N, C-alpha and C positions, 0 to 999 in steps of 0.2 A: 667959590670953593666951599664957603660956609653954607650956601644954599644946598649944595650937593650933600654935604654932611647931614644937614637937617632932614632932607628927604630920606636919606638912608636910615636915619634914626626913627622916623615915622614908620617906615616899612618894618624895621626890626621890632618896634613896639607892637605893631599889628600882628606880626607873626607870633610873637610871644603870647599875646592875648588869645589868639586862636588856639594855640597849643595848650594853653592853660584851660580853656573851655572844654577842649576835647578830652583832656585828662580827667576833668571833673565829671563829664558826661559818662566816661568809661567807669569811673568810680561809682557813680549813681547806679549804673547797670548792674554792677556786681552786688551792690547792697540790696537790689530789688528782688533777689531770689526769695521765693516764699519759704517761710519756716514751717516745718511739719514735725509731728511726732509719729513714731512708728512702734509697732509691736510685731512679734514674730508669730507667723502661722505655726500651729503646733499639731502634732499627731496624738490623738487620744482614742480610748475605747468609748464608742458612742452607743447609747442604748438604742436598740431597734424597737421603737415604740410606734404602735399604730393607734390613731385617735379616731373615735367614732362618736357621733351624736345620737341621742335617743331620748324618748319621752318616758318618764317613770310610769309604770303600770302596777296595779295591785296584783299580788300573787294569786288570789282567788277572788272571783266575782260571782255572786249568786243572785239570781232574780227570783223573788218570792211571788208565786202565782198559784191560784187554786187549780186543782185538776179538772173541776167542773164548775160551770157558772153558778155563783151564789152571791147574794147581797152581803155587803160588809156590815157586821154588827159593831165592831170596835177595832181600832188600830192602837196599839199600846206604845208605839215608839215614834220618835221624830228624827228628822235628818240630823246627823251628828252624834246620835246616841250610840254608845258602845253596847254591844249585846254579846251574850254567851251562847255557846252551842246548846241547843235544846230549849232556849228561852221562847216563851209564847210571844208572838209578834202580832198576830191578827186572829180575830174570831169572826167567823162567817155565820150567816143565817142557818139555823139547825132544823128547819121545817122538814126537809127530806130525811134527816136523821131520825127525827121523832116518828115519822111515818114508818120508817124501817124498823124501829124499836117495837112499834105496835104489831107490825107484821111478824116479827120474831116471837113475840109473846103469844100470838095466835097460833103460830106453827108449833110452838112447844106444847101448848094445850092439846092441839090436835094429835101430836105425836104420842102424848100420854094416853089419850083416848084410844088411838089406834092399837097401842100395845095391849091395852085391856081387852079390846075386841079380838085381837090375835090370840090371846090366851084361851078364849072360849071358842075359837075357830070362826069368828065372824068375818075376818078379812085375811088376805094372803100376806106372806112375808114380803113379797114384791111391793105391795102398797106401802108398807112401813119404810122400806128402803127408799122409795120415791120421795116420801115425805122428809126423810132424813137428809136427802140431797137438797131439797128445797130450803130446809133450815140452814144447812151449811152455806148455801149461796147467800141467803139473807144475812147471816152473820158476817160473811166476807164483805158484803156490800156495806153493812153497818160500820165495819172497821175502816173501810176506805173512806166512807163519809165522815167518820170521826176525825181521821187524819186530814181530810180536806176542809173541815170546818174550823180546825185549830191549826194554824200555820206557825211552825217553829223555825228558829234559825238553825241552819245546818252547820254553821261555823261560828267561831269567835271572830268578831269583826266590828265594823262601823256601818251605820245606816247612811247611805250616800244618796238615795233617791226615795221619795214617797210621792206616788202619783194619784192617790185617792184619799178620800175622807170617809169617816163612818157614815153609813147609809148609802154609799155609792154602790153601783152595780158595775164591777170591772168589765171592761170591754176592750179586748185586744192589747192591753198593756199590763205589764207586771205591777203588782201593788207596791212592793218595796225592792230595793237593791241593797245587798249587804256585801261589803268588801273587806278583805283581810290585808292590812298594810304591813304585816310582819311575816316574812320579808317582803320588800318591794322587788319588782322585776324590771329589767331592761331588755329590749330586743334589738340587737344590732345585726347588720348584714356584712360579713367579711368576705374578702376576695378569695376565690377558689384556690389560689396558690398558698393560702395559709391553712388549708384544711387539715394538714397533718401536724400543724404547729399549735393550733388552739385545741385544748383538751379539757374534758370535764374535770372540775376541781381546781383549775388554774385560777390563781388570784389575780384580780385586776384592780386598778385604782379608778375611782369615780369622783368627779367634781360636779356640784350642783350650783346653778347660778344664784340661788337664794342664799347659799352659804359660800361666798367666793373665797374665803380664807381657810376653808376646811377641805380635807380629802377623806373620802370614805373607801373602805375596802369591800369588794364584792368577790363572788366566785362564779365561775362558769358552771351553770346548772345543767345545761343541755346544749349539745351540738347536734343540729338537725342532720339526718343521714343523707340528704340529697342536695344537689347543686341546682340552682335556678338556671335553666338553659338560656334564658334571655339576658340576665344580668351577670351570669357566672359568679354569683355569690351564694353563700349559705347562711341561714339564720343561726344566731347564737343567743341563748337566753342566759342572763346574768342575774343572780340574786344578791341583794344587799340586806344584811340584818338591819332591822328598823324597830327595835323594841320600844323606843321612845316616840315613834311615829313622827319624827321631825321631817323625814322625807315623805312627800305626799304625791299621789298619782297626779299626772299632768305636768309635773315640774320638768324643766329642760336639764339634761345631764350630758356630760362628756365622759367617755370611757377610754382609759389609757391601758392598752395591753402591751406589756413588755415581753418581747420575744428573744431576749438575749442582748449581746453587744456585737459591734463591728468596728474595726479600726477605721478612723476617718480624720479629716483635717478640720480644725476649728480656727475661726478668726473672730475678733471682737465685733459685736454687732454695730458699733459706731463706725467701723470701716466700710460697711456695705452701703453703696450709693445706688439709687434707683434712677434709671434713665427716664428723663421727662418724656411723656407721651407713649411709654411702653412699659412692659413688665421686666425688662432686662435689668439685671443687677451687675455692678462692677466694683472693683477695688483698685487702688493704686499701689503698685509694688515698686519699691525703690531699688534700682540697680545702678551702682556706680554713680550715685548722686542724681540720678534721673528718674522721674516718676513715669512708670509704664502703666497704662490703663489695661486692666485684665477683666474681660467679661467672665462672670462666674455663674454656676448653677448652685443654688443653695438647697439644703435639706432642712433638718430640724432646727428650731430656735431653742437653744439650751441655755437657760439663764441669761447671761450677758454675751453669749457667743452664738454664731451661726455655724452649722455644719456646711462645709463647701464640698460639693460632689465633684466639681471639676473647675479648673481655671487657675488654681494656685497649688503650690507644693509646700510641704512642711519645711520650715526654715526661711521662707520668703518674708521679707520685711514689708509689712503692710501699714499704710498710712492710716492712723486713727484720729488725727486732729489736723485740720487744714486741708482736707481733701476737696472740700466744696469749691475752692477757687483754683484747683489744678486743671491742667490740660495734659493730654498725652505727650510724652517725650519732653516734658518741661524740667529744667534743672531746679533742684530744691536744696535747701539746707536743713539737715536733720538736727533737731534739738532734743535734749533729754527731757 
């Protein structure tokens, strides 16, 4: 009888132990719910901003070359020099000009002599007129030669190229290049669906890689009147005031054109996850304590938020912390 009671006691103890382990296991399962923090997807007015890249260009570029071949006597400027409009830049050989001056002097003497002969009936009026024409042509040639032998800057600007030295004979290449940096110019190509929205005089914001913490203001200077049939884009020229010459030709720039606002959904950028091996983005939305994976299409990155084009609605509770260890349809515990 005692043996039977002992056996019963062992069985009872074993059952109690198994029940206790099961209860603890169940308790552990409940505690294992991942902890997450959430924020609410909100509806906001979102700026309709188009971003373009461009290379900074000078507003005006002039190549200084002689109209006729002539040896260089002297170049008065170096690369980097600032020049004024009308400033003498280059003197060329004046041999041809000297010969023309001698020709003019001879023609003037002949004309005076012809007039004296005409007074006494020695020659006809027609002969005088022919000589006057020759003199006018010679003076015109002299004027052209004078302009050609003294080359002046047509603009205020900076010397950016010098291709010859004094004594050289220019052959096929301009002697100097002068550029005006104020304003500087950007050329972008906008999609044809924006043709009626981008207008002359519109202000734009410009950032330059060299000055990452600054933003410059430019204006649309020209909207080209035709659309490129191949790319379905149209050129837009933008001018940026540059009186201090800080922005230089060749710099890389980004142009932001604001075309108004549109109502959209914003979620914290920390909530957006990228699918490994693809460009798909997703977030986790909490519904009745369960994490639901939602594939989304994102738009602009605005500060610390992303615009969501599709995939979530305003008011959805979005996981912002703890999402990296979640799976679809997993129960979670939301913490403040």
